C-alpha positions in Angstrom: 75.3 46.1 -150.5 76.4 44.6 -147.2 77.6 41.5 -148.9 79.6 43.6 -151.4 81.3 45.5 -148.5 82.1 42.3 -146.8 83.6 40.8 -149.9 85.7 44.0 -150.5 87.0 43.8 -146.9 88.0 40.2 -147.3 89.9 41.0 -150.5 91.6 43.9 -148.6 92.7 41.6 -145.8 94.1 39.1 -148.3 96.0 41.8 -150.1 97.4 43.2 -146.8 98.5 39.7 -145.7 100.4 39.3 -148.9 102.0 42.7 -148.7 103.1 42.1 -145.1 104.6 38.6 -145.8 106.5 39.9 -148.9 108.1 42.8 -146.9 106.1 45.6 -148.7 104.5 48.5 -146.9 100.7 48.9 -146.7 99.4 51.7 -148.8 97.2 53.7 -146.4 96.5 54.2 -142.6 93.1 52.7 -143.3 94.6 49.5 -144.6 96.9 49.3 -141.7 94.0 49.7 -139.3 92.2 46.8 -141.0 95.3 44.8 -140.8 95.5 45.2 -137.0 91.8 44.7 -136.4 90.9 41.7 -138.5 92.8 39.3 -136.3 90.4 36.4 -136.4 90.0 36.4 -140.2 93.8 36.8 -140.8 94.5 33.8 -138.6 92.0 31.8 -140.6 93.7 33.0 -143.9 97.1 31.8 -142.6 95.7 28.4 -141.6 94.1 28.0 -145.0 97.3 29.1 -146.7 99.2 26.4 -144.8 96.6 23.8 -145.8 96.9 24.8 -149.5 100.7 24.7 -149.4 100.5 21.2 -147.9 98.3 20.0 -150.7 100.7 21.5 -153.2 103.6 19.7 -151.6 101.6 16.5 -151.7 101.0 16.9 -155.4 104.6 17.8 -156.1 105.9 14.8 -154.2 104.2 12.6 -156.8 105.6 14.4 -159.8 108.7 13.1 -161.6 109.5 16.3 -163.4 110.9 19.2 -161.4 110.2 22.7 -162.8 112.3 25.5 -161.3 113.1 25.4 -157.6 110.6 24.0 -155.2 111.6 25.5 -151.9 110.4 25.4 -148.3 106.7 24.7 -148.9 105.0 24.5 -145.5 108.3 23.7 -143.9 107.7 25.8 -140.7 109.7 24.2 -137.9 107.0 25.1 -135.3 104.0 23.0 -134.5 100.6 24.1 -135.8 99.6 25.0 -132.2 102.6 27.2 -131.7 102.1 28.9 -135.0 98.5 29.7 -134.1 99.6 30.9 -130.7 102.3 33.1 -132.2 99.9 34.6 -134.6 97.5 35.5 -131.8 100.3 37.2 -129.9 101.4 39.1 -132.9 97.9 40.3 -133.8 97.1 41.2 -130.2 100.2 43.5 -130.2 99.4 45.0 -133.6 95.8 45.7 -132.5 97.0 47.4 -129.3 99.5 49.5 -131.1 96.9 50.6 -133.6 94.5 51.4 -130.8 97.1 53.8 -129.3 97.4 55.8 -132.5 96.5 55.5 -136.1 99.9 56.7 -137.3 102.5 56.6 -134.5 103.3 52.9 -134.8 102.8 52.4 -138.6 106.6 51.9 -139.1 107.0 49.2 -136.5 106.5 45.5 -137.5 105.8 42.7 -135.0 107.2 39.2 -135.3 106.7 36.3 -132.9 108.3 32.9 -132.7 107.4 30.5 -129.9 106.3 33.4 -127.7 109.5 35.5 -128.3 108.5 38.8 -129.8 110.6 41.1 -132.0 109.7 44.7 -132.8 111.5 46.0 -135.9 111.2 49.3 -137.6 111.3 53.1 -136.9 110.1 55.3 -134.1 109.5 59.0 -133.9 110.2 59.8 -130.2 111.7 58.0 -127.2 108.2 58.0 -125.7 106.8 56.1 -128.7 109.6 53.5 -128.5 109.0 53.0 -124.7 105.2 52.7 -125.3 105.6 50.1 -128.0 107.9 48.0 -125.9 105.5 48.2 -122.9 102.6 47.2 -125.1 104.5 44.2 -126.4 105.6 43.1 -122.9 102.1 43.2 -121.5 100.5 41.0 -124.3 99.4 37.6 -123.1 101.7 34.7 -124.1 104.8 36.9 -124.5 108.0 35.3 -123.1 110.5 38.0 -124.2 110.7 41.1 -126.3 113.6 42.1 -128.5 113.7 45.4 -130.4 115.5 46.6 -133.5 114.2 50.2 -133.7 115.9 53.1 -135.4 114.9 56.8 -135.1 113.0 58.3 -137.9 114.7 61.1 -139.9 118.2 59.9 -138.9 120.9 61.8 -140.8 122.1 59.8 -143.8 119.4 57.2 -143.5 118.1 55.5 -146.6 114.6 56.2 -147.9 111.7 53.8 -148.1 112.3 53.3 -151.8 115.8 51.9 -151.2 114.5 49.7 -148.4 111.7 48.2 -150.6 114.2 47.6 -153.4 116.6 45.8 -151.1 113.8 43.7 -149.6 112.7 42.6 -153.1 116.2 41.7 -154.2 116.9 39.8 -151.0 113.6 37.8 -151.3 114.6 36.8 -154.8 118.0 35.5 -153.6 116.4 33.5 -150.7 113.8 32.0 -152.9 116.4 31.0 -155.5 118.6 29.2 -153.0 117.3 25.6 -153.0 119.3 24.9 -149.7 117.3 27.5 -147.8 113.6 27.0 -146.8 113.0 30.7 -147.4 109.4 30.5 -146.2 110.9 30.1 -142.6 112.7 33.4 -142.9 111.2 36.8 -142.4 113.1 39.9 -143.3 112.7 43.6 -142.6 114.8 46.4 -144.1 115.1 49.6 -142.0 117.4 52.4 -143.3 119.1 49.9 -145.6 119.8 47.6 -142.6 118.6 44.1 -143.1 117.0 42.2 -140.2 116.5 38.5 -140.5 114.1 36.6 -138.2 112.6 33.1 -137.9 113.3 29.5 -137.1 115.4 27.5 -139.5 116.7 23.9 -139.8 120.4 24.5 -139.6 123.3 26.9 -138.9 124.2 26.6 -142.6 120.8 28.1 -143.6 121.6 31.0 -141.3 125.0 31.6 -142.8 123.6 31.5 -146.3 120.8 33.9 -145.5 123.3 36.3 -144.0 125.6 36.0 -147.0 122.7 36.6 -149.4 121.7 39.7 -147.4 125.3 41.1 -147.5 125.4 40.5 -151.2 122.5 42.8 -152.0 123.7 46.2 -153.3 123.0 49.0 -151.0 122.9 47.0 -147.7 124.7 48.7 -144.9 124.4 46.2 -142.2 122.9 42.8 -141.4 121.4 41.7 -138.1 120.2 38.2 -137.6 117.7 36.9 -135.1 117.5 33.5 -136.9 117.5 30.5 -134.6 118.0 26.8 -135.3 114.9 24.6 -134.4 115.4 22.4 -131.3 
């Protein structure tokens, strides 16, 4: 029975990792709690994913027939050490937010690139916003914290269904553009406002990502924190 529970937990972690990377919300507070507390296993999952992507890229490099658009496989501009460090920072913040409350910070997503942290999402009260910012600033390895946080229940705000729809359509556009390494770009939709984050290879990629975002029906605004790799 113990082995069965362990297997179920691993499957849940893999599912949550996929949901998070694809911009979808987790289904239950319990799943979000597991997401925040299984830090070691999730880091291993990410490393294994990069290794698998690398093998796929190696195989594709020897193929003479191109099927569809092969885009941005394992093209992260950060070193492996920096990626691992950023994951540790991100998961530390997520764990501490979850420890504060099982529900207060469910709508805040954490991103980290070379030690620079971004908190994106919704907050319920000014106190919650201040607390989230303080937790992020106190995490080891954090160089700076930038927030894009909108109040919950704002008049005229989009619902979650609209946000999910926009996120899905945007991801399709990014994946379909062969000039963009879309695996380097994270996106979060809040109240129909698109937020782009990550480290890319050129200013042209940033311009294209912004253009794709503005081209999705229902988008009210686009904010980009994309940066060009040094």
